[in-house]
C-alpha positions as semicolon CSV with decimal commas, in nm:
position;residue;x (nm);y (nm);z (nm)
1;M;13,057;18,007;9,873
2;D;12,689;17,829;9,907
3;R;12,705;17,654;10,311
4;R;12,620;17,324;10,126
5;I;12,939;17,348;9,934
6;V;13,130;17,436;10,258
7;L;12,965;17,137;10,433
8;L;13,014;16,876;10,199
9;A;13,426;16,976;10,144
10;L;13,444;16,974;10,569
11;T;13,267;16,670;10,518
12;I;13,514;16,513;10,280
13;V;13,793;16,667;10,503
14;I;13,734;16,504;10,835
15;S;13,578;16,184;10,695
16;T;13,922;16,137;10,452
17;L;14,119;16,210;10,712
18;L;13,989;16,012;10,983
19;I;13,934;15,677;10,719
20;R;14,331;15,785;10,558
21;A;14,488;15,786;10,958
22;S;14,345;15,489;11,104
23;S;14,434;15,264;10,724
24;N;14,791;15,404;10,821
25;V;14,824;15,218;11,124
26;I;14,717;14,869;10,952
27;S;14,992;14,932;10,722
28;T;15,312;15,011;10,959
29;T;15,177;14,835;11,254
30;L;15,012;14,508;11,191
31;P;15,351;14,422;11,043
32;I;15,490;14,483;11,426
33;L;15,204;14,289;11,576
34;A;15,250;14,013;11,326
35;R;15,634;13,998;11,411
36;Y;15,686;14,018;11,772
37;S;15,318;13,953;11,921
38;L;15,212;13,678;11,710
39;G;15,539;13,555;11,662
40;F;15,556;13,563;11,222
41;S;15,835;13,519;11,029
42;S;15,883;13,830;10,816
43;L;15,795;13,585;10,549
44;G;15,412;13,585;10,767
45;V;15,477;13,914;10,798
46;G;15,546;14,000;10,431
47;A;15,197;13,739;10,363
48;L;14,971;13,906;10,592
49;S;15,037;14,252;10,440
50;A;14,992;14,145;10,129
51;V;14,613;13,933;10,218
52;F;14,562;14,307;10,309
53;T;14,643;14,463;9,986
54;V;14,476;14,208;9,745
55;T;14,155;14,189;9,946
56;T;14,110;14,610;9,925
57;F;14,196;14,578;9,536
58;V;13,876;14,318;9,543
59;G;13,691;14,555;9,737
60;S;13,779;14,805;9,493
61;A;13,730;14,659;9,190
62;F;13,534;14,441;9,181
63;L;13,258;14,474;9,498
64;V;13,258;14,844;9,461
65;R;13,028;14,793;9,125
66;Y;12,728;14,705;9,425
67;S;12,772;15,017;9,610
68;S;12,484;15,268;9,785
69;R;12,461;15,447;10,096
70;P;12,364;15,145;10,310
71;V;12,658;14,984;10,166
72;L;12,907;15,262;10,207
73;L;12,777;15,297;10,556
74;S;12,796;14,915;10,621
75;S;13,144;14,884;10,492
76;I;13,251;15,173;10,773
77;L;13,053;14,991;11,041
78;L;13,248;14,687;10,933
79;Y;13,590;14,842;10,852
80;S;13,590;14,961;11,210
81;L;13,508;14,658;11,424
82;S;13,767;14,524;11,196
83;L;14,016;14,760;11,340
84;A;13,854;14,700;11,785
85;L;13,939;14,279;11,611
86;L;14,256;14,367;11,532
87;S;14,358;14,459;11,932
88;K;14,219;14,070;12,017
89;V;14,330;13,869;11,756
90;S;14,548;13,524;11,760
91;S;14,782;13,404;11,536
92;S;14,505;13,250;11,258
93;S;14,210;13,463;11,355
94;V;14,419;13,813;11,205
95;W;14,419;13,666;10,858
96;I;14,010;13,706;10,863
97;V;13,976;14,021;11,018
98;T;14,292;14,159;10,794
99;G;14,134;14,044;10,522
100;T;13,794;14,199;10,620
101;S;13,963;14,516;10,683
102;G;14,113;14,533;10,371
103;G;13,816;14,450;10,150
104;A;13,581;14,732;10,377
105;L;13,821;14,949;10,297
106;G;13,880;14,870;9,937
107;L;13,506;15,027;9,937
108;I;13,522;15,318;10,134
109;M;13,832;15,486;9,933
110;P;13,678;15,476;9,617
111;N;13,314;15,581;9,714
112;L;13,478;15,937;9,905
113;I;13,635;15,998;9,556
114;T;13,307;15,941;9,387
115;I;13,160;16,168;9,677
116;S;13,407;16,436;9,650
117;G;13,327;16,438;9,273
118;K;12,946;16,429;9,235
119;E;12,925;16,848;9,257
120;E;12,770;16,998;8,832
121;E;12,973;17,280;8,841
122;R;13,323;17,186;8,721
123;R;13,555;17,432;8,895
124;T;13,342;17,346;9,211
125;R;13,388;16,957;9,113
126;E;13,740;16,986;9,107
127;R;13,762;17,192;9,373
128;L;13,586;16,934;9,624
129;L;13,801;16,666;9,448
130;N;14,183;16,877;9,540
131;V;14,047;16,910;9,893
132;Y;14,039;16,486;9,923
133;A;14,379;16,482;9,777
134;L;14,463;16,763;10,069
135;S;14,322;16,492;10,306
136;L;14,470;16,176;10,206
137;S;14,796;16,400;10,271
138;I;14,656;16,592;10,629
139;G;14,592;16,165;10,740
140;L;14,976;16,041;10,657
141;V;15,058;16,375;10,905
142;V;14,837;16,313;11,140
143;G;14,756;15,963;11,166
144;P;15,168;15,904;11,297
145;L;15,151;16,147;11,519
146;L;14,861;16,103;11,707
147;E;14,973;15,692;11,698
148;A;15,301;15,799;11,870
149;K;15,107;15,943;12,156
150;L;14,896;15,633;12,143
151;L;15,148;15,385;12,148
152;P;15,348;15,434;12,530
153;V;14,924;15,487;12,629
154;L;14,763;15,181;12,489
155;G;15,033;14,953;12,334
156;V;15,033;14,770;11,987
157;R;14,717;14,608;12,045
158;G;14,551;14,851;12,260
159;V;14,664;15,144;11,943
160;F;14,401;14,950;11,699
161;L;14,123;14,997;11,934
162;G;14,225;15,404;11,944
163;F;14,161;15,424;11,607
164;A;13,856;15,197;11,561
165;L;13,677;15,486;11,642
166;A;13,810;15,729;11,354
167;P;13,573;15,576;11,110
168;L;13,284;15,631;11,342
169;V;13,315;15,964;11,397
170;A;13,273;16,000;10,977
171;L;12,947;15,783;10,965
172;P;12,709;16,030;11,067
173;L;12,861;16,308;10,833
174;L;12,857;16,023;10,557
175;S;12,461;15,904;10,648
176;E;12,319;16,168;10,370
177;A;12,592;16,155;10,093
178;R;12,496;16,085;9,745
179;I;12,593;15,747;9,598
180;S;12,432;15,560;9,309
181;P;12,481;15,239;9,160
182;S;12,750;15,185;8,903
183;S;12,716;15,107;8,548
184;S;12,877;14,746;8,451
185;R;13,220;14,714;8,473
186;T;13,255;14,643;8,091
187;R;13,112;14,980;7,953
188;I;13,453;15,144;8,157
189;V;13,718;14,947;8,074
190;G;13,863;15,076;7,823
191;N;13,763;15,485;7,825
192;P;14,069;15,715;7,762
193;A;14,002;15,935;8,073
194;L;14,037;15,602;8,264
195;T;14,324;15,534;8,067
196;V;14,478;15,792;8,161
197;A;14,450;15,902;8,537
198;I;14,556;15,534;8,547
199;L;14,908;15,615;8,331
200;N;14,952;15,904;8,516
201;I;14,916;15,779;8,888
202;A;15,163;15,517;8,719
203;S;15,395;15,748;8,602
204;Y;15,463;15,877;8,942
205;E;15,340;15,553;9,208
206;L;15,676;15,345;9,042
207;I;15,937;15,549;9,262
208;F;15,682;15,684;9,550
209;S;15,695;15,301;9,643
210;F;16,009;15,248;9,576
211;L;16,072;15,565;9,809
212;L;15,816;15,461;10,079
213;T;15,966;15,043;10,104
214;F;16,360;15,170;10,075
215;G;16,408;15,528;10,106
216;G;16,509;15,506;10,478
217;I;16,724;15,179;10,366
218;Y;16,869;15,368;10,082
219;M;16,987;15,662;10,332
220;K;17,072;15,519;10,594
221;E;17,376;15,232;10,355
222;R;17,426;15,537;10,113
223;F;17,531;15,891;10,330
224;G;17,491;15,661;10,679
225;S;17,214;15,857;10,777
226;T;17,060;15,844;11,099
227;L;16,652;15,759;11,168
228;S;16,644;16,150;11,236
229;E;16,802;16,268;10,919
230;V;16,533;15,980;10,726
231;E;16,270;16,130;10,883
232;V;16,378;16,497;10,827
233;G;16,346;16,379;10,458
234;F;16,035;16,226;10,454
235;S;15,903;16,561;10,634
236;L;16,050;16,732;10,382
237;F;15,878;16,496;10,089
238;F;15,518;16,441;10,262
239;L;15,522;16,863;10,325
240;A;15,601;16,943;9,995
241;S;15,334;16,692;9,852
242;L;15,100;16,873;10,135
243;L;15,163;17,231;10,086
244;T;15,081;17,133;9,651
245;R;14,765;17,021;9,710
246;L;14,661;17,304;9,961
247;I;14,772;17,550;9,635
248;M;14,534;17,288;9,395
249;S;14,286;17,300;9,608
250;I;14,258;17,689;9,644
251;Y;14,369;17,698;9,235
252;P;14,279;17,417;9,064
253;V;14,453;17,304;8,730
254;E;14,254;17,403;8,421
255;R;14,470;17,216;8,172
256;V;14,519;16,895;8,290
257;K;14,832;16,806;8,050
258;R;14,986;17,095;8,172
259;G;15,025;16,937;8,548
260;V;15,075;16,643;8,391
261;T;15,357;16,744;8,160
262;L;15,470;16,953;8,489
263;S;15,465;16,635;8,727
264;L;15,633;16,438;8,435
265;C;15,951;16,687;8,393
266;L;15,976;16,690;8,833
267;T;15,957;16,378;8,861
268;V;16,212;16,272;8,578
269;T;16,435;16,538;8,748
270;G;16,403;16,390;9,107
271;I;16,527;16,080;8,978
272;V;16,847;16,174;8,783
273;I;16,912;16,419;9,064
274;M;16,857;16,128;9,318
275;I;17,066;15,878;9,100
276;L;17,401;16,173;9,080
277;S;17,368;16,320;9,459
278;R;17,667;16,274;9,658
279;S;17,580;16,330;9,976
280;L;17,308;16,372;10,210
281;V;17,219;16,725;10,156
282;E;17,145;16,667;9,784
283;F;16,896;16,384;9,864
284;L;16,723;16,567;10,095
285;V;16,658;16,839;9,820
286;T;16,539;16,571;9,585
287;L;16,303;16,458;9,862
288;A;16,164;16,784;9,823
289;I;16,144;16,815;9,476
290;L;15,997;16,497;9,442
291;G;15,704;16,538;9,673
292;V;15,553;16,861;9,423
293;P;15,462;16,574;9,169
294;H;15,293;16,309;9,471
295;G;15,107;16,645;9,543
296;I;15,009;16,633;9,204
297;T;14,911;16,310;9,037
298;M;14,644;16,205;9,274
299;P;14,413;16,556;9,173
300;L;14,464;16,525;8,835
301;S;14,432;16,141;8,822
302;T;14,071;16,212;8,987
303;V;14,005;16,505;8,822
304;A;14,102;16,340;8,424
305;I;13,760;16,059;8,571
306;T;13,538;16,310;8,621
307;R;13,573;16,519;8,303
308;R;13,556;16,235;8,110
309;V;13,389;15,961;8,212
310;P;12,967;15,992;8,315
311;P;12,844;16,029;8,597
312;E;12,666;15,675;8,615
313;M;12,980;15,534;8,520
314;R;13,212;15,730;8,818
315;G;13,169;15,469;9,074
316;I;13,337;15,220;8,921
317;A;13,597;15,426;8,733
318;N;13,733;15,543;9,094
319;G;13,686;15,188;9,163
320;I;13,879;15,030;8,897
321;F;14,139;15,327;8,978
322;F;14,248;15,262;9,323
323;A;14,269;14,929;9,252
324;S;14,521;14,962;8,997
325;L;14,693;15,228;9,244
326;T;14,642;14,969;9,544
327;M;14,832;14,693;9,327
328;M;15,071;14,904;9,157
329;G;15,255;15,011;9,462
330;S;15,241;14,678;9,593
331;A;15,415;14,525;9,317
332;T;15,645;14,801;9,265
333;S;15,778;14,744;9,660
334;F;15,804;14,351;9,563
335;V;15,987;14,364;9,258
336;S;16,205;14,635;9,398
337;G;16,336;14,411;9,682
338;I;16,406;14,148;9,391
339;G;16,622;14,398;9,173
340;I;16,763;14,515;9,446
341;T;16,946;14,184;9,573
342;F;17,123;14,193;9,162
343;L;17,098;14,553;9,087
344;G;17,184;14,731;9,362
345;F;17,003;15,056;9,469
346;R;17,156;15,258;9,152
347;G;17,033;14,980;8,941
348;V;16,681;15,000;9,050
349;L;16,680;15,382;9,042
350;L;16,747;15,354;8,663
351;A;16,496;15,105;8,538
352;I;16,223;15,301;8,758
353;L;16,338;15,607;8,559
354;A;16,316;15,406;8,232
355;L;15,958;15,331;8,294
356;V;15,853;15,643;8,433
357;M;16,019;15,812;8,055
358;A;15,822;15,526;7,872
359;I;15,497;15,560;8,069
360;G;15,545;15,909;7,995
361;V;15,606;15,927;7,644
362;I;15,248;15,745;7,639
363;L;15,084;15,922;7,862
364;M;15,163;16,269;7,665
365;R;14,979;16,165;7,330
366;K;14,668;16,034;7,520
367;V;14,663;16,301;7,805
368;G;14,473;16,554;7,551
369;I;14,148;16,403;7,512
370;V;14,083;16,519;7,889
371;D;14,149;16,909;7,816
372;E;13,887;16,897;7,492
């Protein structure tokens, strides 16, 4: 294989893994810091998480159009600095630092997708996009494991300082990255490939966000699961996702429609079994099944964008895609919380099933354009 491609793949793997692992600390540990160190109420913790989500959305949807290599490198420095500052924040300064970290992350992640999809040769480009998605999965595994080791040594505040070093490692790797300013955002809105990418990720993000927020609670209340059993369930889920992305990195999907069809079928099957499951074992099998479409959807969405979006417009397309993903996850968690109060867990799952099937019908009508 071309040495340049190998080096690019290593750059994508290391940079994506480090950035994803460090962002996981903000998502999971910042609420703990806010609640137990800064004295925030539950409402305050939720509002702080919303600030991070909204600023990430702003960075991805609007600021990424001004991307260039200096902007990317500056964003990484700013992101690293904000992580370090989270170890020192007060109850007032935490809002500004959290917003800064979200905005910087919103600029970084779409650019990593764009860098992964720069190659002209289609099969190589799509293999690199699958490598990017695989690196996200590895980051989700490595981040919590490393944090578990650092927390007893550094404490809740110190762990942010420790992870602040991670983005700096990616800085020299991305110093030669090819990034071009994006065209006007109005030219990409309504692009059929971008529409397919967003619909595809939406068809899975609904159940994924629900599981991420309420899956452990559902297992505990429905089956009396222990915390260890909850962790086993999510380990099966992310292992299935990681293996799926590994296979796709080696054997890229030629026909996007086939991959989308498989993903939709597995998602619907998994949700149906989850609704009907009467034992913990059945639920764990469901998590393993749902891990496969989790591994499929992100790579297929990024591939759809590169196949039908001109190179000069991919940066902003990736920004809109990542912003949509961020807001869908946040909105699903919020609405699911309200829905559980009135409908119960199964009622919300039935609603999600209906939405997934409706999105699937629309998606199957549009996805063919990507393979033409």
